[in-house]
Structure formats: structure tokens, C-alpha cells
C-alpha positions as CSV (number, residue, x, y, z in Angstrom):
1,X,0.0,0.0,0.0
2,X,1.3,3.5,-0.9
3,X,1.8,5.7,2.1
4,X,0.9,9.3,1.6
5,X,2.8,12.3,3.1
6,X,4.1,11.5,6.6
7,X,2.3,13.4,9.4
8,X,2.6,14.0,13.1
9,X,-1.0,14.1,14.2
10,X,-0.9,11.5,16.9
11,X,-3.9,9.5,18.1
12,X,-7.3,10.3,19.5
13,X,-7.1,7.6,22.1
14,X,-5.5,4.2,22.9
15,X,-7.4,1.0,23.6
16,X,-6.8,-2.7,24.1
17,X,-7.7,-5.1,21.3
18,X,-6.9,-8.4,19.6
19,X,-4.1,-8.5,17.0
20,X,-3.4,-11.4,14.7
21,X,-0.1,-13.2,15.1
22,X,1.5,-16.5,13.8
23,X,2.9,-18.9,16.4
24,X,6.0,-20.8,15.5
25,X,5.6,-24.6,15.6
26,X,9.2,-25.0,16.9
27,X,9.8,-22.4,19.6
28,X,6.2,-21.2,20.1
29,X,7.3,-17.6,19.5
30,X,4.9,-15.3,17.8
31,X,5.3,-13.0,14.8
32,X,2.9,-10.5,13.3
33,X,4.1,-11.0,9.8
34,X,6.2,-13.6,8.0
35,X,8.1,-13.6,4.7
36,X,7.7,-16.7,2.5
37,X,10.4,-18.3,0.4
38,X,9.8,-20.1,-2.9
39,X,8.8,-23.3,-1.1
40,X,6.2,-21.6,1.1
41,X,8.3,-21.7,4.2
42,X,8.7,-18.8,6.7
43,X,11.5,-18.0,9.0
44,X,10.6,-17.5,12.7
45,X,11.7,-14.1,14.0
46,X,12.4,-15.7,17.4
47,X,14.3,-18.9,16.7
48,X,15.4,-18.1,13.1
49,X,14.3,-21.6,11.9
50,X,12.3,-22.4,8.8
51,X,8.8,-24.0,8.8
52,X,6.1,-24.3,6.3
53,X,3.5,-21.5,6.7
54,X,0.7,-24.0,7.3
55,X,2.6,-25.1,10.5
56,X,2.3,-21.6,12.0
57,X,-0.9,-21.4,14.0
58,X,-3.0,-18.2,13.8
59,X,-3.4,-16.7,17.3
60,X,-5.0,-13.5,18.5
61,X,-3.3,-11.7,21.3
62,X,-4.2,-8.6,23.3
63,X,-2.2,-5.6,22.5
64,X,-2.5,-1.8,22.8
65,X,-4.0,-0.2,19.8
66,X,-3.9,3.6,18.9
67,X,-6.8,5.1,17.0
68,X,-5.2,7.3,14.3
69,X,-6.1,11.0,14.5
70,X,-5.6,11.3,10.8
71,X,-8.0,8.8,9.4
72,X,-9.5,6.9,12.4
73,X,-7.8,3.6,11.6
74,X,-6.7,1.2,14.3
75,X,-2.9,1.0,14.6
76,X,-1.4,-1.7,16.8
77,X,1.5,-0.5,18.9
78,X,3.6,-3.4,17.8
79,X,7.0,-3.7,16.0
80,X,5.3,-4.2,12.6
81,X,3.9,-0.7,12.8
82,X,7.2,1.0,13.8
83,X,8.0,3.8,11.4
84,X,10.9,3.6,8.9
85,X,13.2,5.6,11.1
86,X,12.2,3.8,14.2
87,X,11.0,6.8,16.2
88,X,7.4,5.6,16.7
89,X,4.3,3.9,15.3
90,X,3.0,4.7,11.8
91,X,-0.5,4.4,10.4
92,X,-0.3,2.4,7.1
93,X,-3.5,4.1,5.8
94,X,-2.5,7.8,5.9
95,X,1.1,7.9,6.9
96,X,0.5,9.5,10.3
97,X,2.6,8.8,13.4
98,X,0.1,7.9,16.1
99,X,2.8,7.8,18.8
100,X,6.5,8.4,19.3
101,X,8.8,6.2,21.4
102,X,10.9,7.5,24.2
103,X,12.4,4.6,26.1
104,X,9.5,2.4,27.1
105,X,7.0,5.3,26.8
106,X,4.7,6.1,23.9
107,X,4.2,9.8,23.6
108,X,1.9,12.0,21.4
109,X,4.0,13.8,18.8
110,X,2.6,17.1,19.9
111,X,4.2,16.6,23.3
112,X,7.6,15.9,21.8
113,X,7.4,19.1,19.8
114,X,6.8,21.1,22.9
115,X,10.0,22.7,24.4
116,X,8.5,22.2,27.8
117,X,8.8,18.4,27.4
118,X,12.6,18.9,27.3
119,X,13.1,21.7,29.8
120,X,16.8,21.0,30.2
121,X,17.2,22.4,26.7
122,X,16.4,25.9,27.8
123,X,19.1,25.9,30.5
124,X,21.9,25.0,28.1
125,X,20.7,27.0,25.1
126,X,22.8,29.9,23.8
127,X,20.8,33.0,23.2
128,X,21.2,34.5,19.7
129,X,19.8,37.7,18.4
130,X,16.6,38.6,20.2
131,X,14.9,35.7,21.9
132,X,16.2,32.9,19.7
133,X,17.7,30.0,21.6
134,X,20.2,27.6,20.0
135,X,21.0,24.2,21.7
136,X,23.1,21.4,20.3
137,X,21.6,17.9,20.4
138,X,23.1,15.5,22.9
139,X,20.3,13.6,24.8
140,X,17.8,11.0,23.7
141,X,15.1,13.6,24.0
142,X,17.0,16.0,21.8
143,X,17.4,13.5,19.0
144,X,13.8,12.4,19.2
145,X,12.7,16.0,18.8
146,X,15.1,16.4,15.9
147,X,13.7,13.3,14.1
148,X,10.1,14.6,14.7
149,X,11.1,17.9,13.0
150,X,12.7,15.9,10.2
151,X,9.4,14.2,9.6
152,X,7.9,17.6,9.1
153,X,10.7,18.5,6.7
154,X,10.1,15.3,4.7
155,X,6.4,16.0,4.5
156,X,7.3,19.1,2.5
157,X,10.2,17.5,0.5
158,X,9.6,13.8,-0.2
159,X,13.2,13.4,-1.5
160,X,14.5,14.4,2.0
161,X,16.8,11.8,3.5
162,X,17.1,11.1,7.2
163,X,20.7,11.1,8.5
164,X,22.3,9.0,11.2
165,X,22.6,10.9,14.4
166,X,25.9,9.1,15.1
167,X,27.3,10.6,11.9
168,X,26.3,14.2,12.2
169,X,26.0,17.0,14.7
170,X,22.7,18.9,15.1
171,X,21.1,21.8,17.0
172,X,17.5,22.8,17.8
173,X,16.5,26.4,17.8
174,X,13.4,28.0,19.4
175,X,12.1,31.2,20.7
176,X,12.6,31.4,24.4
177,X,9.2,33.1,24.8
178,X,7.3,30.3,23.2
179,X,6.8,26.6,23.7
180,X,7.2,25.4,20.2
181,X,10.4,24.7,18.2
182,X,11.4,27.1,15.4
183,X,13.6,24.5,13.5
184,X,16.9,22.7,13.5
185,X,20.3,22.6,11.7
186,X,22.4,19.6,11.1
187,X,26.0,19.3,9.9
188,X,29.1,17.1,9.9
189,X,32.7,17.9,10.8
190,X,35.8,16.4,9.3
191,X,38.6,18.5,7.8
192,X,35.9,21.1,7.4
193,X,32.3,21.7,8.4
194,X,29.5,20.7,6.0
195,X,26.0,22.0,6.4
196,X,23.6,19.0,5.7
197,X,20.2,20.4,6.6
198,X,18.5,23.6,7.9
199,X,14.8,23.7,8.4
200,X,12.3,26.2,9.9
201,X,8.7,25.2,10.6
202,X,6.1,26.9,8.5
203,X,4.7,29.1,11.3
204,X,8.1,30.7,11.9
205,X,9.3,31.5,8.4
206,X,10.0,34.9,7.0
207,X,11.1,36.2,10.4
208,X,14.9,36.0,9.9
209,X,15.4,32.9,12.2
210,X,17.2,30.8,9.5
211,X,19.5,33.7,8.7
212,X,20.4,34.3,12.4
213,X,21.0,30.5,12.9
214,X,23.1,30.0,9.8
215,X,25.2,33.1,10.6
216,X,25.8,31.8,14.1
217,X,26.6,28.3,12.9
218,X,29.0,29.6,10.2
219,X,31.0,31.8,12.6
220,X,30.9,29.4,15.6
221,X,31.3,25.9,14.0
222,X,32.4,26.3,10.4
223,X,34.8,29.2,10.0
224,X,37.1,28.1,12.9
225,X,38.3,25.2,10.7
226,X,40.0,27.9,8.6
227,X,38.8,26.6,5.3
228,X,35.6,26.9,3.2
229,X,32.6,25.0,4.5
230,X,30.4,22.8,2.4
231,X,26.6,23.0,1.7
232,X,25.0,19.8,0.7
233,X,22.4,20.1,-2.1
234,X,21.3,23.6,-1.3
235,X,17.8,24.6,-2.4
236,X,16.8,28.1,-3.5
237,X,15.9,29.1,0.0
238,X,19.4,28.1,1.3
239,X,21.1,29.9,-1.6
240,X,19.1,33.0,-0.7
241,X,20.4,32.8,2.8
242,X,24.0,32.6,1.5
243,X,23.4,35.7,-0.5
244,X,21.9,37.5,2.5
245,X,25.0,36.6,4.6
246,X,27.5,37.5,1.9
247,X,28.6,34.0,1.0
248,X,27.1,34.2,-2.5
249,X,25.8,36.6,-5.1
250,X,22.6,36.4,-7.2
251,X,23.7,37.3,-10.7
252,X,21.9,37.4,-14.1
253,X,23.4,33.9,-14.7
254,X,22.1,32.5,-11.3
255,X,23.6,32.1,-7.9
256,X,27.4,32.5,-7.7
257,X,29.0,31.1,-4.5
258,X,32.1,32.7,-3.1
259,X,34.4,29.6,-3.1
260,X,36.9,31.3,-0.8
261,X,34.3,31.0,1.9
262,X,32.1,28.0,1.0
263,X,31.1,25.6,-1.7
264,X,28.0,23.6,-2.7
265,X,27.8,20.0,-3.8
266,X,25.1,17.4,-4.5
267,X,25.2,14.3,-2.4
268,X,25.3,11.0,-4.3
């Protein structure tokens, strides 16, 4: 089934219901779904042994089920419904995350996107121009919030690719007078710094926050390397920011980046 644009609407409520599983004839372990080989055999997820599908008994087990706030469908809170980036449970009907996972907890996405849920972030945030706070990601809560914001970014740009938090650095930015996040920025550091992503939520655009954040990132994290920083696959908005900050010019022939300060490339 084709999944439409991913959403973060959460669920209307959670209930207990019966979910279909298959019980392994060898170890008695249960699996929600099985993959068959050419001989009609399936491999048990628990004992990793093959048995013919007909040997797997159909059983119905009690599990927690979330009711999707996007389309009203029942979504079992089981591994088979874990989203593709593993941050929560995804409705197969409309592409909505009904809950996000934090440790053993299942949390509504709207709570994760509240700065109040991660109050420690405020205490370690650096205050930029005005009331904009900038906090680098380090905790599990930080990265769950980052991934939730990346879901919003992917909803606008389907070609968007999630990165591995172990491979890049990231920061969240938010207005200190509000309870919602403004956006995030992600980058890598090797022999130089490379800007991978910068995203501002729709409600906070055209207020200069991306410009303030990119300027702070460039002077604090990129320029200390003493060499031009990279920008991965910049879109027109990012190129416009580079122009506004003096890293590029908008000419009759298009955008021209000052290669003494930075460079752009398309990731393969």
C-alpha cells in the first residue's frame, strides 16, 4: 500500500484489542508478519528456523492499539507498525505517526514538539539575536525531537533523506518566549564543516530565524576550521540565505557562491 505524506497528528485515544499473530511450531514464539520463500516456508523471528506457513498457527493476542487522529484507523502499537526511522508507530493508511517512542514510553508527537517536554534544553541553550535559543543535540530527548522535526521536513520535501545521528551534529532552535520549536540545523565535521540540513517550521518562516541561525553556525562551527565550509544540495531558500549573509551573489546567470568561503555539492 502506498503511504501518503508522513504526518505527526498522533492518536485520538488508545485501547486494548486483539491483534493477529502467527505462532512458530518449533519455539512457540509469535510473529505479526512472515516472509515466505519459494517453497512456502517462513523463518521465525524468534528462533530463526524455517517451517512451512501451514505449520504456523494463527493466534489473536491482546495488544495496545492507537486510533489514528488522521484517518481513524486502528494502529497496533507493535513492531510491525514501527516507522521507517524507528521513532514511533506509523499508520499504514494515511502515513501518520500515532505515537513516538521515548524509552518504554509512547508519547503523542505534539508533546515531543513542545520545548516544555525537554526543559533542560532551555538551561543550556545559547541566546542568539533577540529571543532565539540555540541548543546542540546530545540527549535522547534532543534527538527524538530532531527526528520529529525531520518528519515535518520530509512532509514538504519527499526526497528528503534522514541522517544517522551518530554521523552528524545537530542543534535545535526555538524562541525562548514560546513553547514550540522554530527549527533545526544539522552538519558534519571532518577536515571542514559541512551543512547538511537547515529547516524552519512553516509558522516561523520569513522572520529571519534561518539567517540568524546560519550566521551563528558559520561563525561558531564552520569558520574556525580555517577553510571553506560545504553545503549539501542547497535549495533556492538556502542559496538565498547565503546571498543575504555575503557567502554568495545572485547574478543574471544565477547564484554564484564565493568559493573562498564556502562551496556547494550534490550528495550521491
